[in-house]
C-alpha positions as CSV (number, residue, x, y, z in Angstrom):
1,M,75.4,93.6,120.8
2,S,77.5,94.5,117.6
3,G,79.4,91.8,116.6
4,I,82.7,94.3,117.0
5,K,81.3,95.0,120.3
6,R,81.4,91.3,120.9
7,I,84.9,91.6,119.8
8,L,86.0,94.1,122.4
9,R,84.2,91.8,124.8
10,T,86.1,88.7,123.8
11,A,89.3,90.3,123.6
12,S,88.9,92.1,127.7
13,K,87.0,89.2,129.2
14,I,90.4,86.3,128.9
15,K,92.9,86.9,131.6
16,N,96.4,88.0,130.0
17,L,95.3,87.2,126.3
18,T,96.4,90.2,123.3
19,M,94.6,90.2,120.8
20,S,95.5,92.9,117.7
21,C,93.0,92.6,114.7
22,S,92.3,94.7,112.1
23,F,89.7,94.4,109.5
24,E,88.8,95.7,106.8
25,T,85.6,95.7,104.4
26,P,86.7,96.6,101.7
27,P,89.9,96.3,101.3
28,G,91.3,99.8,101.9
29,H,88.4,100.7,104.1
30,K,89.1,100.1,107.8
31,T,86.3,98.6,109.6
32,I,88.2,97.0,112.9
33,A,91.6,98.4,114.5
34,L,92.4,97.2,118.0
35,N,95.8,97.2,118.7
36,Q,96.4,96.6,115.2
37,N,99.9,98.5,115.6
38,K,101.2,96.1,118.4
39,I,104.9,94.5,117.8
40,L,104.5,90.8,118.5
41,H,106.3,87.4,117.2
42,S,105.3,87.2,113.6
43,A,105.8,83.3,113.5
44,S,105.0,81.5,110.4
45,L,103.4,85.1,108.8
46,M,106.7,86.1,107.9
47,K,106.2,83.1,105.0
48,L,104.1,86.2,103.2
49,P,106.6,88.4,101.9
50,L,109.2,85.7,102.0
51,M,106.4,84.3,99.0
52,A,106.3,88.0,97.8
53,S,110.3,87.9,97.3
54,L,110.5,84.9,95.8
55,Y,108.1,85.5,93.1
56,S,109.7,88.8,92.5
57,M,112.9,88.1,91.9
58,N,111.5,84.8,89.5
59,S,109.3,87.4,87.5
60,E,112.7,89.7,87.1
61,G,114.7,86.6,86.1
62,S,117.3,86.9,89.2
63,L,115.8,83.7,90.8
64,S,114.0,80.8,88.9
65,L,111.3,79.2,91.0
66,S,111.9,75.9,88.6
67,F,115.2,75.6,90.0
68,S,115.7,72.3,92.1
69,V,117.1,71.8,95.7
70,T,117.6,68.8,97.7
71,P,116.4,70.1,101.2
72,K,118.7,70.2,104.2
73,I,118.2,70.1,107.7
74,F,121.2,71.9,109.2
75,F,121.8,75.6,109.0
76,Q,123.4,79.1,109.8
77,S,122.4,81.0,112.7
78,Y,121.7,84.7,112.7
79,I,124.4,84.2,115.6
80,R,127.7,83.8,114.5
81,G,129.6,80.5,114.7
82,K,125.8,78.9,115.5
83,T,124.5,76.5,113.9
84,F,120.3,75.1,114.2
85,T,118.6,71.8,112.8
86,V,114.9,71.2,111.6
87,E,113.0,68.5,111.7
88,R,112.8,66.9,108.5
89,T,109.1,67.0,106.8
90,L,110.1,67.1,103.3
91,E,111.6,63.9,101.2
92,N,115.1,63.7,100.7
93,R,115.1,64.2,97.1
94,P,115.7,67.2,94.5
95,H,112.6,70.1,95.2
96,S,111.8,72.7,92.8
97,L,111.8,76.2,94.6
98,F,108.1,76.3,93.2
99,E,107.5,73.3,95.8
100,L,108.9,73.9,98.7
101,T,106.7,77.8,98.0
102,E,103.7,75.7,97.8
103,K,104.8,73.8,101.1
104,M,105.9,76.5,102.8
105,I,102.2,78.3,102.3
106,T,99.5,75.6,102.1
107,V,101.2,73.6,105.1
108,S,103.2,76.2,106.8
109,D,106.2,74.0,106.1
110,N,109.8,75.4,107.9
111,Q,111.8,73.0,106.7
112,A,110.9,74.7,103.4
113,A,111.1,78.5,104.6
114,C,114.7,77.5,106.0
115,V,115.9,76.7,102.6
116,L,113.7,79.3,100.9
117,M,115.3,82.0,102.9
118,D,119.3,80.9,101.9
119,F,117.9,82.2,98.4
120,V,116.8,85.3,98.9
121,P,118.7,88.2,99.8
122,K,117.9,90.2,103.3
123,D,117.8,93.3,100.7
124,R,115.1,91.6,98.8
125,L,113.0,90.9,101.6
126,D,113.1,94.5,103.0
127,K,112.8,95.9,99.5
128,T,109.6,93.7,100.1
129,L,108.6,94.7,103.2
130,K,109.4,98.5,101.9
131,D,107.2,97.7,98.8
132,T,104.2,96.2,101.2
133,K,104.1,99.5,103.7
134,M,104.8,96.8,106.3
135,K,106.7,99.4,108.4
136,R,106.6,97.6,111.5
137,T,107.7,94.2,110.3
138,S,111.3,93.1,110.6
139,I,112.6,89.5,109.5
140,V,115.9,89.1,110.6
141,R,116.4,85.5,110.5
142,K,114.8,81.7,109.5
143,V,112.0,80.3,111.2
144,M,113.7,77.5,114.2
145,D,116.6,79.8,114.9
146,I,116.8,78.6,118.6
147,P,119.9,80.4,119.3
148,A,118.8,83.2,118.0
149,H,115.8,83.3,119.5
150,E,117.1,82.0,122.5
151,R,119.3,86.0,122.4
152,G,115.7,87.7,121.7
153,I,116.0,88.0,118.3
154,D,112.7,87.4,116.7
155,N,111.3,88.5,113.4
156,T,108.1,90.7,114.4
157,T,105.3,92.0,112.8
158,T,101.7,93.7,113.6
159,S,97.9,93.3,112.4
160,S,98.4,96.5,110.5
161,D,101.0,95.3,108.5
162,I,100.1,91.9,107.6
163,C,96.3,93.4,106.3
164,R,98.9,96.0,104.4
165,F,100.6,92.7,102.7
166,Y,97.2,91.5,101.9
167,R,95.5,94.7,100.7
168,Y,99.2,94.6,98.3
169,L,97.9,91.2,96.9
170,F,94.5,92.2,96.5
171,F,95.4,95.2,94.3
172,G,98.4,93.8,92.4
173,E,100.3,96.9,93.5
174,G,103.9,96.5,92.0
175,M,103.5,93.4,90.4
176,G,102.6,91.9,87.3
177,F,99.4,89.7,87.0
178,F,100.5,86.0,86.8
179,P,102.7,86.3,90.2
180,Q,99.3,87.9,92.0
181,K,97.2,84.9,90.9
182,N,99.8,82.6,91.2
183,M,100.3,83.3,94.9
184,M,96.9,84.0,95.4
185,E,96.5,80.3,94.4
186,L,98.8,78.9,97.1
187,L,96.9,81.0,99.5
188,K,92.9,80.0,98.5
189,S,94.9,76.0,98.8
190,Q,96.0,76.5,102.3
191,K,95.3,73.2,104.4
192,F,94.9,74.9,108.1
193,N,91.1,75.9,107.8
194,Q,90.1,74.8,111.5
195,R,90.2,78.3,112.7
196,I,87.5,80.0,109.6
197,P,83.7,78.9,111.0
198,S,82.7,76.5,108.6
199,W,79.8,78.5,107.3
200,I,82.5,80.8,106.2
201,L,84.1,78.5,104.6
202,R,81.0,77.1,102.7
203,K,80.0,80.7,101.9
204,W,83.4,82.3,100.3
205,Q,86.1,81.4,99.0
206,I,89.5,82.4,101.5
207,A,93.0,83.3,100.8
208,H,95.0,82.9,104.0
209,K,98.1,81.7,106.3
210,T,98.1,80.9,109.7
211,G,100.4,80.6,112.6
212,T,101.4,79.4,115.4
213,I,104.3,79.6,117.8
214,E,104.4,79.4,121.9
215,N,101.4,80.7,123.5
216,H,100.5,82.9,119.7
217,V,97.9,82.2,117.6
218,Y,97.3,83.7,114.6
219,D,95.4,83.5,111.2
220,A,94.9,86.6,108.4
221,G,93.9,86.9,105.1
222,I,90.7,87.7,102.6
223,V,87.6,86.7,102.4
224,F,86.1,86.8,99.0
225,S,82.9,88.0,99.9
226,D,80.8,90.6,98.2
227,P,82.6,93.1,98.6
228,P,85.9,91.0,100.1
229,T,86.9,91.8,103.4
230,I,91.2,91.6,104.8
231,F,91.1,90.6,108.3
232,A,94.1,89.4,110.3
233,V,93.5,88.4,114.5
234,L,96.7,87.9,116.1
235,L,96.1,86.5,119.8
236,K,98.9,86.2,122.5
237,G,98.6,84.4,125.5
238,C,96.8,81.3,124.7
239,D,97.1,77.7,123.8
240,I,96.3,76.4,120.2
241,E,93.2,75.3,120.7
242,S,91.4,78.4,123.0
243,G,93.2,80.6,120.3
244,E,91.6,78.7,117.3
245,R,88.2,78.7,119.3
246,I,88.5,82.5,119.5
247,I,89.9,83.1,116.1
248,R,86.4,81.5,115.0
249,S,84.4,83.3,117.3
250,V,85.7,86.8,116.4
251,L,84.9,85.9,112.6
252,H,81.8,84.9,113.6
253,D,81.1,87.8,115.0
254,Y,82.4,89.9,112.7
255,F,80.8,88.8,109.5
256,S,77.2,88.2,111.6
257,D,77.2,91.9,112.3
258,S,74.1,93.4,111.1
259,I,76.1,96.2,109.7
260,Q,78.4,93.4,107.8
261,I,75.6,91.9,106.2
262,A,74.9,94.9,105.2
263,L,78.4,95.7,103.1
264,I,78.5,91.9,102.2
265,K,75.1,91.0,100.7
């Protein structure tokens, strides 16, 4: 049985599981697309266009990533008149915006993400989504904005849009060399690697970002095989442990497939 068929079988046999996945080998050449336009909660994958917006503003001089701020824990909600708090995960001292961006990407720090969103206007985020052709992605609120979530207001995305972001990053479209290189290095420094099969981690470099909320488990990035592979696997309807096992299985099946082996030799 081919890896592609095994992936489809995995998706179909787990009760109440929604799998949305996209693979491109090489980048820009779709090899698998399953429910790729299914709109799902973006979870921490919204931090990808937020990172790109920060680097874009830094490059044009409208924001300096060397600027320092002491991270707060109280924030204004998207719902007018409401506030929310986030767990303090950062030291109560000045942090540069670069340091906060690093924490946001490598350990998915939500306090850092909320602080950084105060520095990025909504129209700048919308421009980043337009530039990266993430047509089905919407970022309207901060992570952990519980009052907004309780009103059904959430950030959303699709696996195809996440692949578009990584394609944009891989080819460096519309960005200078240093922003592209710096963002790629942050993603290569990801600390949460338990969703990637160990043999893939040993064989190739990977730049990726995870996402997790209740019943949603995601991973997406670039595997620097030869040629490289862009992937996004988004699962809804499973706990974290099961989701991580499924994602490992999907990635294992994809890279073990005889057709893919021929591509990446």
